C-alpha positions in Angstrom: 6.6 19.4 -24.3 9.6 20.4 -26.5 8.4 24.0 -26.5 8.3 24.1 -22.7 11.8 22.7 -22.5 13.0 25.4 -25.0 11.3 28.1 -23.0 13.0 26.8 -19.9 16.5 27.3 -21.3 15.7 30.9 -22.3 14.5 31.9 -18.8 17.0 34.3 -17.3 15.8 34.3 -13.6 14.4 31.9 -11.1 11.5 34.3 -10.7 10.5 33.9 -14.3 10.8 30.1 -14.0 8.7 30.1 -10.9 6.0 32.3 -12.5 5.9 29.8 -15.4 5.4 26.8 -13.0 2.6 28.7 -11.2 0.8 29.6 -14.4 1.1 26.1 -15.8 -0.8 24.9 -12.7 -3.4 27.6 -13.3 -2.9 29.1 -9.9 -3.2 32.7 -9.0 -0.5 34.3 -6.9 -2.8 34.3 -3.9 -3.5 30.5 -4.3 0.1 29.6 -4.7 1.3 31.8 -1.8 -1.3 30.1 0.4 0.1 26.7 -0.5 3.7 27.9 0.1 2.9 29.8 3.3 4.2 33.2 2.3 2.6 36.5 1.5 1.4 37.5 -1.9 3.7 40.5 -1.8 6.7 38.2 -1.1 5.8 35.9 -4.0 5.4 38.9 -6.3 8.9 40.1 -5.4 10.4 36.7 -6.0 8.7 36.3 -9.4 9.7 39.8 -10.4 13.3 39.2 -9.4 13.3 41.8 -6.7 14.3 39.4 -4.0 15.5 35.8 -3.5 13.5 33.4 -1.3 15.0 32.3 2.0 16.2 28.7 2.3 13.1 27.9 4.3 10.7 29.4 1.7 12.7 27.7 -1.1 12.2 24.4 0.6 8.4 25.1 0.9 8.3 26.0 -2.8 10.0 22.7 -3.6 7.4 20.8 -1.6 4.6 22.5 -3.5 6.2 21.7 -6.8 6.9 18.1 -5.8 10.7 18.5 -6.4 12.3 15.0 -5.8 14.4 14.8 -2.6 17.6 14.1 -4.5 17.2 17.4 -6.4 16.2 19.6 -3.5 19.7 20.8 -2.6 20.3 22.0 -6.2 16.9 23.5 -6.4 17.3 25.6 -3.2 20.8 26.8 -4.3 19.4 27.9 -7.7 16.5 29.7 -6.0 19.0 31.4 -3.7 21.2 32.5 -6.6 24.1 30.2 -5.4 24.0 28.2 -8.6 23.2 29.3 -12.2 19.8 28.5 -13.7 21.3 25.9 -16.1 21.8 23.6 -13.1 18.0 23.4 -12.7 16.3 20.7 -14.8 12.9 21.4 -16.3 10.2 20.2 -14.0 9.1 17.8 -16.8 12.3 15.9 -16.1 12.5 16.6 -12.3 9.0 15.3 -11.7 8.2 12.8 -14.4 5.9 10.8 -12.1 2.3 11.8 -11.9 1.2 13.6 -8.8 1.1 11.0 -6.1 -1.4 13.0 -4.1 -4.0 13.0 -6.8 -6.5 10.2 -7.2 -6.8 9.0 -10.8 -9.2 6.1 -10.3 -12.8 6.2 -11.3 -13.6 2.9 -9.6 -16.3 2.3 -7.0 -15.5 4.3 -3.8 -17.1 6.1 -1.0 -13.8 7.6 0.3 -14.4 11.0 2.0 -12.7 14.1 0.6 -10.0 15.5 2.9 -10.9 19.0 4.1 -7.3 20.2 3.8 -4.3 19.0 1.9 -2.2 16.2 3.5 1.2 17.6 4.3 4.5 15.8 5.0 3.4 12.1 4.6 4.7 11.3 1.2 7.1 8.7 2.5 4.5 7.0 4.6 2.0 6.9 1.7 4.6 5.4 -0.6 5.4 2.7 2.0 1.7 1.9 2.6 1.0 1.6 -1.1 3.9 -0.8 -1.4 2.6 -2.9 1.5 -1.0 -2.9 0.1 0.4 -4.0 -3.3 2.2 -7.0 -1.6 0.3 -10.2 -2.5 1.3 -11.6 0.9 -0.5 -8.8 2.8 -4.2 -8.7 3.4 -4.5 -6.8 6.6 -2.6 -3.6 7.5 -3.1 -1.7 10.8 -2.0 1.9 10.9 -1.3 2.4 14.6 -0.2 5.4 16.6 -1.4 7.9 19.3 -4.4 10.1 18.7 -3.8 13.2 16.6 -1.2 11.6 14.3 -3.4 11.8 11.3 -3.9 8.0 10.8 -7.3 8.5 9.1 -6.1 11.1 6.7 -3.1 8.9 5.8 -5.3 5.8 5.3 -7.7 7.8 3.0 -4.9 9.2 0.9 -3.1 5.8 0.5 -6.4 4.1 -0.3 -7.3 6.7 -2.9 -4.1 6.0 -4.8 -4.8 2.2 -4.8 -8.2 2.2 -6.3 -7.1 0.9 -9.7 -5.8 -2.2 -8.0 -9.2 -3.2 -6.6 -11.7 -4.3 -9.2 -14.7 -4.1 -6.8 -13.8 -0.9 -5.2 -12.3 0.9 -2.2 -14.7 1.6 0.7 -14.4 3.7 3.9 -16.0 2.1 7.0 -16.3 4.7 9.8 -16.4 3.0 13.2 -15.7 6.0 15.5 -19.4 6.5 16.4 -19.8 2.7 17.0 -19.6 1.4 20.6 -20.9 -2.2 20.1 -19.3 -5.0 18.1 -22.7 -6.1 16.9 -22.9 -2.9 14.8 -19.8 -3.6 12.8 -21.6 -5.9 10.3 -24.4 -3.4 9.4 -21.8 -0.6 9.2 -19.7 -2.4 6.7 -22.8 -3.4 4.7 -24.0 0.2 4.6 -20.6 1.4 3.5 -20.3 -1.0 0.6 -24.0 -0.7 -0.4 -25.0 -4.3 0.5 -28.6 -5.1 1.4 -29.4 -8.1 3.6 -31.9 -10.6 2.3 -35.4 -10.2 3.8 -35.9 -13.8 4.9 -32.7 -13.7 6.9 -32.1 -17.4 6.1 -28.5 -16.7 7.1 -27.5 -14.4 9.9 -26.2 -11.0 8.6 -22.6 -11.8 9.2 -22.6 -14.8 6.9 -24.6 -13.0 4.3 -21.9 -10.4 4.3 -19.2 -13.0 4.1 -20.9 -14.7 1.2 -21.2 -11.3 -0.6 -17.5 -10.5 -0.1 -16.3 -14.1 -0.7 -14.8 -13.5 -4.1 -14.8 -9.7 -4.2 -11.5 -7.9 -4.8 -11.9 -4.8 -2.7 -10.2 -2.7 0.0 -12.0 -1.9 3.2 -10.6 1.2 5.1 -11.8 0.4 8.6 -11.4 3.6 10.6 -11.1 4.1 14.3 -11.3 0.6 15.6 -9.7 0.9 19.0 -12.8 1.4 21.2 -14.2 -1.9 19.9 -11.1 -4.0 20.7 -12.1 -4.3 24.4 -14.5 -7.0 23.1 -12.7 -10.1 21.9 -15.5 -10.7 19.4 -14.3 -7.7 17.4 -10.9 -9.3 16.8 -12.6 -12.7 16.1 -14.9 -11.1 13.5 -12.0 -9.6 11.5 -10.0 -12.8 11.7 -13.1 -14.7 10.4 -13.6 -12.1 7.6 -10.1 -12.8 6.4 -10.7 -16.6 6.5 -14.0 -16.4 4.7 -12.8 -14.2 1.8 -10.0 -14.5 -0.7 -9.2 -11.1 -2.1 -10.6 -8.6 0.4 -7.9 -6.4 2.0 -8.2 -4.4 5.2 -6.5 -1.1 5.9 -7.3 -0.4 9.6 -6.6 2.7 11.7 -6.5 2.2 15.4 -4.6 3.4 18.4 -4.2 -0.3 19.3 -3.2 -3.2 17.0 -5.5 -6.3 16.8 -2.8 -8.8 17.7 -3.5 -11.2 14.8 -0.8 -13.3 13.1 -1.8 -12.1 9.7 -1.7 -8.4 10.7 0.9 -6.1 9.3 1.5 -3.2 11.7 2.5 0.2 10.4 3.4 2.7 13.2 2.9 6.4 12.5 5.0 9.0 14.4 5.1 12.8 14.5 6.2 14.9 11.5 10.0 15.6 11.2 11.1 18.6 13.2 14.1 20.7 11.9 17.0 21.2 14.2 16.8 24.9 13.7 14.9 27.6 11.7 17.6 27.5 9.1 16.3 24.2 7.7 12.7 23.8 6.6 10.6 20.8 7.6 7.2 19.4 7.0 6.1 20.2 10.6 6.9 23.9 9.9 5.1 23.7 6.6 2.0 22.3 8.2 2.0 25.1 10.9 2.5 27.8 8.3 -0.3 26.6 6.0 -2.8 26.1 8.8 -1.9 29.5 10.3 -2.6 31.1 6.9 -6.0 29.5 6.9 -6.7 30.8 10.4 -5.3 34.3 9.5 -4.7 35.1 5.8 -2.3 37.9 6.7 0.0 35.5 8.6 3.5 35.3 7.1 6.6 33.2 8.0 9.4 35.6 8.8 13.0 35.3 10.0 11.7 36.6 13.4 8.9 34.0 13.9 10.5 30.9 12.2 12.5 30.0 15.4 9.3 30.2 17.4 7.5 28.0 14.9 10.3 25.4 15.3 9.9 25.7 19.0 6.1 25.0 18.8 6.7 22.0 16.6 9.2 20.6 19.2 6.9 21.2 22.1 4.1 19.1 20.5 6.6 16.5 19.3 5.6 17.0 15.7 2.1 15.7 16.3 0.0 17.0 13.4 -3.1 17.7 15.5 -1.0 19.6 18.1 0.5 21.7 15.3 -2.9 22.4 13.8 -4.4 23.4 17.1 -1.5 25.7 17.9 -1.8 27.3 14.5 -5.4 28.3 15.1 -4.2 30.8 17.8 -2.3 33.1 15.4 -5.2 35.5 15.1 -4.9 36.2 18.9 -1.3 35.5 19.9 2.2 35.8 18.4 4.1 32.6 17.8 6.3 33.3 20.8 3.2 33.7 23.0 1.7 30.4 21.6 4.9 28.6 22.5 4.9 30.0 26.0 1.3 28.9 26.5 2.1 25.4 25.4 5.0 25.3 27.8 2.7 26.2 30.6 0.1 23.6 29.8 -1.0 21.4 26.9 -4.6 22.2 27.9 -4.0 25.4 25.9 -4.2 23.4 22.7 -7.9 23.3 21.9 -10.3 24.6 19.3 -14.0 25.3 18.9 -14.0 24.0 15.2 -17.4 22.5 14.6 -16.3 20.0 12.0 -13.8 18.1 14.2 -14.9 15.1 16.3 -15.0 16.0 20.0 -12.0 13.6 20.7 -9.9 15.9 18.5 -10.9 19.3 19.7 -8.1 19.4 22.3 -5.0 17.5 23.2 -6.6 16.8 26.6 -9.5 15.1 24.8 -7.1 13.0 22.7 -5.4 11.7 25.9 -8.7 11.2 27.7 -10.0 9.0 24.8 -6.9 6.8 25.1 -7.0 6.8 28.9 -10.6 5.4 29.0 -9.5 2.4 26.8 -6.9 1.3 29.5 -7.5 -1.3 32.2 -7.2 -0.1 35.8 -3.8 -1.8 36.1 -2.6 -0.1 32.9 -3.8 3.3 34.2 -2.0 2.8 37.5 1.3 1.9 35.8 1.0 4.8 33.4 0.4 7.2 36.3 3.5 6.0 38.1 5.6 6.1 34.9 4.6 9.7 34.3 7.4 10.8 36.7 9.9 10.1 34.0 10.8 12.9 31.6 12.0 12.0 28.1 12.1 8.2 28.5 13.2 5.4 30.8 14.9 2.1 30.9 12.8 -1.1 31.2 14.5 -1.9 34.6 13.6 1.5 36.0 10.0 1.1 34.8 9.8 -2.2 36.7 11.3 -0.8 39.9 9.7 2.6 40.0 6.4 2.0 38.3 5.8 -1.7 39.0 5.5 -2.3 35.3 5.7 -5.9 34.3 6.9 -6.8 30.8 3.4 -7.7 29.8 2.0 -4.3 31.0 4.7 -2.5 29.2 4.0 -4.5 26.0 0.3 -3.6 26.2 1.1 0.1 26.7 3.3 0.0 23.6 0.5 -1.9 21.7 -1.9 0.9 22.7 0.4 3.6 21.4 1.1 5.1 24.9 4.8 4.3 24.7 7.2 3.5 21.9 10.6 1.8 22.1 13.5 4.1 21.0 16.7 3.0 19.5 17.6 0.1 17.3 
């Protein structure tokens, strides 16, 4: 450690420092540039001192190196040459905490591996971990519209809590399930529990008995389609009553409506006001674009269009990812123009995505089918409003009673703005 600190103080340029950080992480230039979202040629020039990174690229580098938010301003100014190198602390001091996006637990778990890195949700992960560590909380529902990345967020938060659950952390995939009666066998299969052959007790109570004193976390994924049946809510309420240390981390477009439930709403990624300021929504687009087309590069010419794309999809991660898949065919300006014409443009043929996530139209259709006829009628009438509405206007124009508005908020079709 002392040797690295000494080496730091003898580094003359930001490029040398950056090269040292990359090699310490055992990353090639290509691997690091892919994470940042710039070309290998640009990274080489930065490391060789031939050019300075733009403010946007410096921000993306800071994200990759997990530079704390309170040190970001100084970091970017040093990278840009606006402050001397001695204003930059060694990373050993900047980032003394272990990587919060790396699972260190070796406990029992069946959590799936995320296919791509999770970007821009560090604050949400920290908050969820804090909630899960609260002894008063036993049920958390991550709610939000489709495409917000609720599943990925739940998996990442759960993976970092494994050491807190002696009996393991288990992922329970309910997206393919359409009947409440299948919840019990799905949970049993996920945790590796076998029902007794004589069936002296019905399966539900066998499961409850097995979990009664277990200290574990169940990540119950995609529950919304089962909430049309009141028995679904009753089952999870009973599960909480029959166990003492089981915790639930649920993802759903609709909350359960239970008194013991803690609701954590997820919104779109932050969108920068202009291309002069980097943001996590831009970072997500750039990284996904480079996966779709390795020669893609963020430039001063296309950064404003990337910001425009992020604004058009309201920072929704799925919308950003779907837009990024088009960089092989269209320019960023053309992608933004197509989105402005119709959101139906946002689609993909990726085989490893569930059908409900292969287009923004499919995302909406999935939510639409979960509404009652009255809720559908009100939503149609309220669609005439652009950018929001007052409750009084919704009642007069859309015939929306307070109870219907409340249900549409609960089902993540609307959200209240302001304090």
